[in-house]
C-alpha positions in Angstrom: -174.5 -36.4 -221.2 -175.4 -39.6 -219.3 -178.1 -39.3 -216.7 -178.7 -41.0 -213.4 -181.7 -43.2 -212.9 -183.4 -44.7 -209.8 -180.8 -47.5 -209.6 -177.5 -45.9 -210.5 -175.7 -42.5 -210.5 -174.5 -40.7 -213.6 -171.4 -43.0 -213.8 -173.2 -46.3 -213.4 -172.4 -46.8 -209.7 -175.3 -48.5 -208.0 -177.0 -46.2 -205.4 -177.3 -49.1 -202.8 -173.5 -49.4 -202.9 -172.9 -45.7 -202.6 -175.3 -45.5 -199.6 -173.5 -48.4 -198.0 -170.1 -46.9 -198.4 -171.1 -43.4 -197.3 -172.8 -44.9 -194.2 -169.7 -47.0 -193.3 -167.2 -44.3 -194.0 -169.4 -41.8 -192.1 -169.8 -44.1 -189.2 -166.1 -44.8 -189.0 -165.1 -41.1 -189.3 -167.8 -39.6 -187.1 -165.8 -39.6 -183.9 -163.0 -37.8 -185.7 -165.3 -34.9 -186.2 -167.6 -35.0 -183.2 -165.4 -36.8 -180.6 -161.6 -36.5 -180.8 -162.0 -33.2 -182.5 -165.1 -31.0 -182.7 -165.9 -29.8 -186.2 -167.6 -26.4 -186.3 -169.8 -25.9 -189.3 -171.2 -22.6 -190.3 -173.2 -21.3 -193.3 -175.1 -24.4 -194.3 -178.2 -22.2 -194.5 -176.8 -21.3 -197.9 -177.4 -24.9 -199.0 -181.0 -25.3 -198.1 -182.6 -24.0 -201.4 -180.0 -25.1 -203.8 -181.1 -27.0 -206.9 -180.2 -30.7 -207.1 -177.7 -30.2 -209.9 -175.2 -27.7 -211.4 -173.9 -26.6 -208.0 -170.1 -26.3 -207.7 -168.4 -26.0 -204.3 -164.9 -24.5 -204.4 -162.7 -25.0 -201.4 -159.2 -24.7 -200.0 -157.5 -28.1 -199.3 -155.6 -29.3 -196.2 -155.7 -33.1 -196.3 -156.4 -35.7 -198.9 -159.5 -37.2 -197.5 -160.6 -35.6 -194.1 -161.8 -32.5 -196.0 -164.1 -34.5 -198.3 -165.3 -36.7 -195.4 -166.3 -33.6 -193.4 -168.2 -32.3 -196.5 -170.1 -35.6 -196.7 -171.1 -35.2 -193.1 -172.3 -31.6 -193.6 -174.2 -32.4 -196.8 -175.9 -35.5 -195.4 -176.9 -33.5 -192.3 -178.4 -30.7 -194.4 -180.1 -33.3 -196.5 -182.0 -34.3 -193.3 -182.8 -30.8 -192.0 -179.8 -30.4 -189.6 -178.1 -27.0 -190.1 -174.7 -26.2 -188.9 -174.4 -29.3 -186.8 -173.5 -33.0 -187.1 -174.5 -34.0 -183.6 -177.2 -36.5 -184.8 -175.5 -39.0 -187.0 -178.9 -40.5 -188.0 -178.5 -38.5 -191.2 -176.1 -41.2 -192.4 -179.1 -43.4 -193.0 -180.3 -41.0 -195.6 -177.1 -39.7 -197.3 -176.6 -37.1 -200.0 -175.7 -39.6 -202.8 -175.6 -37.3 -205.8 -172.4 -35.5 -204.5 -169.1 -35.8 -206.3 -165.7 -34.4 -205.7 -162.7 -33.8 -208.0 -159.6 -35.7 -207.0 -156.1 -36.4 -208.4 -156.1 -39.8 -210.1 -152.7 -40.8 -208.6 -154.1 -40.2 -205.1 -157.2 -42.3 -205.6 -155.3 -45.3 -207.1 -153.0 -45.8 -204.1 -154.4 -48.4 -201.7 -157.7 -50.0 -201.0 -159.2 -47.2 -198.9 -158.8 -44.5 -201.5 -160.4 -46.8 -204.1 -163.4 -47.2 -201.7 -163.5 -43.4 -201.4 -163.5 -43.2 -205.2 -166.7 -45.3 -205.4 -168.4 -42.9 -203.1 -168.2 -40.2 -205.7 -164.7 -39.2 -206.9 -164.3 -37.7 -210.3 -160.5 -38.3 -211.0 -158.3 -36.1 -213.1 -154.6 -36.2 -214.0 -152.9 -33.0 -212.8 -151.3 -31.2 -215.8 -148.5 -29.6 -213.8 -147.5 -32.3 -211.2 -147.3 -36.1 -211.1 -145.6 -38.6 -208.8 -143.9 -35.7 -207.0 -142.4 -34.2 -210.1 -143.2 -31.2 -212.3 -144.8 -32.1 -215.6 -146.3 -30.2 -218.4 -149.1 -32.1 -220.2 -152.3 -31.4 -222.0 -155.7 -31.4 -220.3 -157.6 -34.7 -220.9 -160.9 -33.5 -222.3 -162.7 -36.7 -221.3 -162.0 -35.7 -217.6 -163.6 -32.3 -218.2 -166.6 -34.1 -219.7 -166.8 -36.3 -216.5 -166.9 -33.2 -214.3 -169.6 -31.6 -216.5 -171.5 -34.9 -216.3 -171.3 -34.8 -212.5 -172.5 -31.2 -212.5 -175.4 -32.1 -214.8 -176.5 -34.7 -212.3 -175.6 -33.4 -208.8 -173.3 -31.3 -206.6 -169.6 -31.2 -207.2 -166.7 -30.1 -204.9 -163.4 -29.1 -206.3 -160.2 -27.7 -205.0 -158.9 -25.0 -207.4 -155.4 -25.0 -206.0 -155.0 -28.7 -206.7 -152.8 -29.2 -203.7 -152.9 -29.2 -199.9 -150.2 -26.5 -199.7 -151.6 -23.3 -198.2 -151.8 -20.2 -200.4 -150.8 -22.1 -203.5 -151.9 -20.4 -206.8 -155.3 -21.3 -208.1 -155.6 -23.1 -211.4 -157.4 -21.3 -214.2 -159.0 -24.6 -215.4 -161.6 -24.4 -212.6 -162.5 -20.8 -213.6 -162.8 -21.8 -217.3 -165.2 -24.7 -216.4 -167.3 -22.3 -214.3 -167.5 -19.8 -217.2 -168.6 -22.5 -219.6 -170.9 -24.5 -217.4 -172.4 -21.5 -215.4 -173.0 -23.4 -212.2 -174.0 -21.9 -208.8 -170.6 -21.5 -207.1 -170.5 -21.9 -203.3 -167.1 -21.2 -201.6 -166.0 -23.2 -198.7 -163.2 -22.1 -196.3 -161.7 -24.8 -194.1 -159.2 -24.5 -191.3 -157.6 -26.7 -188.6 -157.7 -29.9 -190.7 -154.0 -29.8 -191.3 -153.4 -29.6 -187.5 -155.9 -32.2 -186.5 -155.1 -34.9 -189.1 -152.2 -36.3 -191.0 -151.6 -35.3 -194.6 -153.8 -38.0 -195.9 -156.5 -37.2 -193.4 -156.9 -40.8 -192.3 -155.2 -40.6 -188.9 -155.9 -38.3 -186.0 -152.7 -36.4 -185.4 -153.8 -34.1 -182.5 -157.0 -34.3 -180.3 -158.9 -31.3 -178.9 -158.6 -29.3 -182.2 -161.7 -27.6 -183.5 -161.5 -27.7 -187.2 -163.9 -25.3 -189.0 -165.8 -25.5 -192.3 -167.5 -22.3 -193.4 -170.0 -22.4 -196.4 -170.3 -18.9 -197.9 -173.0 -17.3 -200.0 -173.0 -18.1 -203.7 -170.5 -16.1 -205.7 -171.9 -13.2 -207.7 -170.5 -13.9 -211.2 -171.3 -12.1 -214.4 -170.8 -15.1 -216.8 -171.1 -12.9 -219.9 -168.7 -10.1 -218.9 -166.1 -11.6 -216.5 -163.2 -13.6 -217.9 -161.7 -16.7 -216.4 -159.0 -14.8 -214.6 -161.5 -12.4 -212.9 -163.6 -15.4 -211.9 -160.4 -17.1 -210.4 -159.6 -14.0 -208.4 -163.1 -14.1 -206.9 -162.8 -17.8 -206.0 -159.4 -17.4 -204.4 -160.5 -14.4 -202.4 -163.7 -16.1 -201.2 -161.8 -19.2 -200.0 -159.2 -16.8 -198.4 -156.2 -18.2 -200.2 -154.7 -14.9 -201.7 -151.6 -13.4 -200.3 -153.8 -10.7 -198.6 -154.8 -13.4 -196.2 -151.3 -14.9 -195.6 -150.4 -13.5 -192.2 -146.9 -15.1 -192.3 -146.3 -13.6 -195.7 -147.3 -10.1 -194.5 -145.1 -10.6 -191.4 -142.2 -11.6 -193.5 -142.7 -8.6 -195.8 -143.0 -6.2 -192.9 -139.8 -7.7 -191.3 -137.9 -7.3 -194.5 -139.0 -3.7 -194.9 -138.0 -2.9 -191.3 -134.6 -4.4 -191.7 -134.1 -2.4 -195.0 -135.2 0.7 -193.2 -132.7 0.1 -190.3 -129.9 -0.6 -192.9 -130.6 2.6 -194.7 -130.7 4.6 -191.5 -127.2 3.4 -190.5 -125.7 4.2 -193.9 
């Protein structure tokens, strides 16, 4: 596995360029999280004593870019001793630069801004089940898995196990298989309110006055020797609160159907 050095990250991107991009994007996006909308961050105390590498953040997903931008703010703040707050943007002068995030290749290749985001730390993958708005069925590109492992060997990585911004979509077992093989520290992140505050891409403020939330939870307790990928996936989806047990609308629909069935049976 390639290693970072004092000048470049694990993928050969110069650190001075990453620092510049993170500062500019952080400066531009700051008012979106601490102005137009007030981002509430909790649980960053779980990040303080983490090692510098082999840490995997698993999160639900609501926008293409605002979710990741908020994570950068949170990680940079913690990197400078600010817990559960982004009120002092001076942290952007000393960013968390060995942070990577897994993103769909097709998303990161559309337009100039996504390509700039890509330089900041994207590890791109081709989705095996969906491409260009159509269902597909293709093999996993093992070089992409190697890139994720390279990122883990050299820093922190965030991934979205559902692979989509749709709420309560099924989790993909590939994330769980990677976890079982690489054995990282796994930190769940639960986000909420981003879909309401920003457009789907997360580049435009849709509604002001919203208070998006980002909750960092304690590391998952995983028995890497005994638990299989499916069991690990269930733990992940439960921790990021994306199982049907957390779907209030689904529960309401089920209760409504049961009530209508009961009324129908009582009239027969």
